C-alpha positions as CSV (number, residue, x, y, z in Angstrom):
1,X,17.9,52.6,94.6
2,X,21.2,50.8,94.9
3,X,21.5,48.2,97.6
4,X,24.8,48.8,99.4
5,X,26.7,45.6,100.4
6,X,27.0,44.9,104.1
7,X,29.3,42.7,106.2
8,X,26.5,40.1,106.4
9,X,26.3,39.5,102.6
10,X,30.0,39.3,101.8
11,X,30.8,43.0,102.0
12,X,30.8,43.5,98.2
13,X,34.1,41.6,97.7
14,X,33.0,40.5,94.2
15,X,31.8,37.1,95.3
16,X,28.4,36.6,93.6
17,X,25.7,39.2,93.8
18,X,26.2,40.3,97.4
19,X,24.0,37.6,99.0
20,X,20.7,38.1,97.2
21,X,18.6,40.0,94.8
22,X,18.6,39.8,91.0
23,X,21.6,40.1,88.8
24,X,21.5,43.3,86.8
25,X,23.2,44.0,83.5
26,X,24.4,47.5,83.0
27,X,25.0,49.1,79.6
28,X,28.3,50.8,79.2
29,X,26.7,54.3,79.2
30,X,25.1,53.6,82.6
31,X,28.3,52.8,84.4
32,X,29.4,56.4,85.2
33,X,25.9,57.2,86.6
34,X,25.7,54.2,88.8
35,X,29.3,54.6,90.0
36,X,28.3,58.2,91.2
37,X,25.2,56.8,92.9
38,X,27.1,54.0,94.6
39,X,29.9,56.4,95.7
40,X,27.3,58.8,97.2
41,X,24.9,56.2,98.8
42,X,27.3,53.4,99.8
43,X,30.7,54.9,100.2
44,X,29.7,58.3,101.5
45,X,31.6,60.2,98.9
46,X,30.5,63.8,98.5
47,X,31.9,65.1,95.2
48,X,31.1,68.7,96.1
49,X,33.2,68.5,99.3
50,X,36.1,66.8,97.4
51,X,36.3,69.6,94.9
52,X,37.5,72.1,97.5
53,X,40.8,70.0,97.7
54,X,41.3,70.2,94.0
55,X,41.2,73.8,92.7
56,X,40.6,73.8,89.0
57,X,43.6,76.0,88.0
58,X,46.0,73.9,90.0
59,X,44.6,70.6,88.6
60,X,44.7,71.9,85.1
61,X,48.3,73.2,85.4
62,X,49.4,70.0,87.0
63,X,47.8,67.7,84.4
64,X,49.3,69.7,81.6
65,X,52.8,69.6,83.2
66,X,52.5,65.8,83.6
67,X,51.7,65.5,79.9
68,X,54.5,67.9,79.0
69,X,57.0,65.7,80.8
70,X,55.6,62.4,79.6
71,X,55.2,63.3,75.9
72,X,58.1,65.8,75.5
73,X,55.7,68.7,74.8
74,X,55.1,72.3,75.8
75,X,51.6,73.7,76.2
76,X,51.2,77.5,75.8
77,X,47.9,79.3,76.4
78,X,46.9,81.4,73.4
79,X,45.1,84.5,74.5
80,X,44.3,85.9,71.1
81,X,42.7,82.8,69.7
82,X,39.2,83.0,68.1
83,X,37.0,81.0,70.5
84,X,33.2,80.3,70.5
85,X,32.7,81.3,74.1
86,X,34.6,83.4,76.7
87,X,35.2,80.3,78.9
88,X,37.0,78.4,76.1
89,X,40.8,78.3,76.3
90,X,43.1,77.6,73.4
91,X,46.5,76.1,73.8
92,X,49.4,75.8,71.4
93,X,51.2,72.4,71.4
94,X,54.9,72.6,70.8
95,X,57.8,70.2,70.9
96,X,59.9,70.7,74.0
97,X,62.9,69.2,72.2
98,X,65.5,72.0,72.1
99,X,67.1,72.5,68.7
100,X,70.8,73.1,68.4
101,X,70.3,76.6,67.1
102,X,66.9,78.5,67.2
103,X,65.5,79.7,63.9
104,X,66.4,83.4,63.1
105,X,64.0,86.0,64.3
106,X,62.3,84.0,67.0
107,X,62.2,85.4,70.5
108,X,62.3,83.1,73.5
109,X,58.8,82.9,74.9
110,X,59.1,81.9,78.6
111,X,55.8,83.1,79.9
112,X,53.8,80.1,78.9
113,X,51.7,82.1,76.4
114,X,51.9,82.1,72.7
115,X,50.1,83.6,69.7
116,X,47.8,81.7,67.4
117,X,49.6,83.0,64.4
118,X,53.1,81.7,65.5
119,X,54.7,79.7,62.7
120,X,57.6,78.3,64.7
121,X,59.0,75.0,63.5
122,X,58.2,73.4,66.9
123,X,54.4,74.2,66.7
124,X,52.6,70.8,66.4
125,X,49.0,72.0,66.7
126,X,46.4,73.5,69.0
127,X,43.7,72.2,71.3
128,X,40.7,73.9,73.0
129,X,39.5,73.3,76.6
130,X,35.7,74.0,76.9
131,X,35.2,72.5,80.4
132,X,32.3,74.5,81.9
133,X,28.6,73.5,81.5
134,X,26.2,75.9,79.7
135,X,22.9,75.8,78.0
136,X,23.0,74.1,74.6
137,X,26.3,72.2,75.3
138,X,26.7,68.5,75.7
139,X,26.5,67.5,79.3
140,X,28.9,64.6,78.9
141,X,32.6,64.3,78.0
142,X,33.1,65.0,74.3
143,X,36.4,65.0,72.4
144,X,36.4,65.6,68.6
145,X,38.5,67.4,66.0
146,X,37.3,70.8,65.0
147,X,39.4,70.8,61.8
148,X,41.4,67.7,61.1
149,X,44.7,68.4,59.5
150,X,48.3,67.3,59.1
151,X,51.5,68.7,57.8
152,X,53.0,67.3,54.6
153,X,56.7,66.8,55.2
154,X,57.5,67.5,51.6
155,X,56.1,71.1,51.4
156,X,55.2,71.7,55.1
157,X,51.6,72.9,54.2
158,X,48.5,72.1,56.1
159,X,46.2,69.8,54.2
160,X,42.6,69.6,55.4
161,X,41.4,66.6,53.4
């Protein structure tokens, strides 16, 4: 049980340990848990009620558009990608820098969707969003490469070493 600071013990302003009790050391992996407990018990934050103000599709679209603007990228959902679960989404990452003349044979894709097999010069890579919980899946945040690769500027081939 977390002891919530009160006005009588300094109000949790960071001065000391709040007026009594033992100092407790937290491991880095405990911080997220105790932050959630503190927010619920002391600050009255109900995460379930907050979710209604942040619909997933709107949040996802907004975050991706912020990264597009900040990094000069374009994210396109790839509907024909081979994924390991129906909930997983694949996105192509492209440069948003407009070339002086587009390569021959490329059509202008303005619907925000691409194909996994596109070999446009502006394709930088792909990423997958697997954001829903399910049995057998990690219950914590996890980011790791599925197949690390790079493009060799000399021959433009993928190298998976």
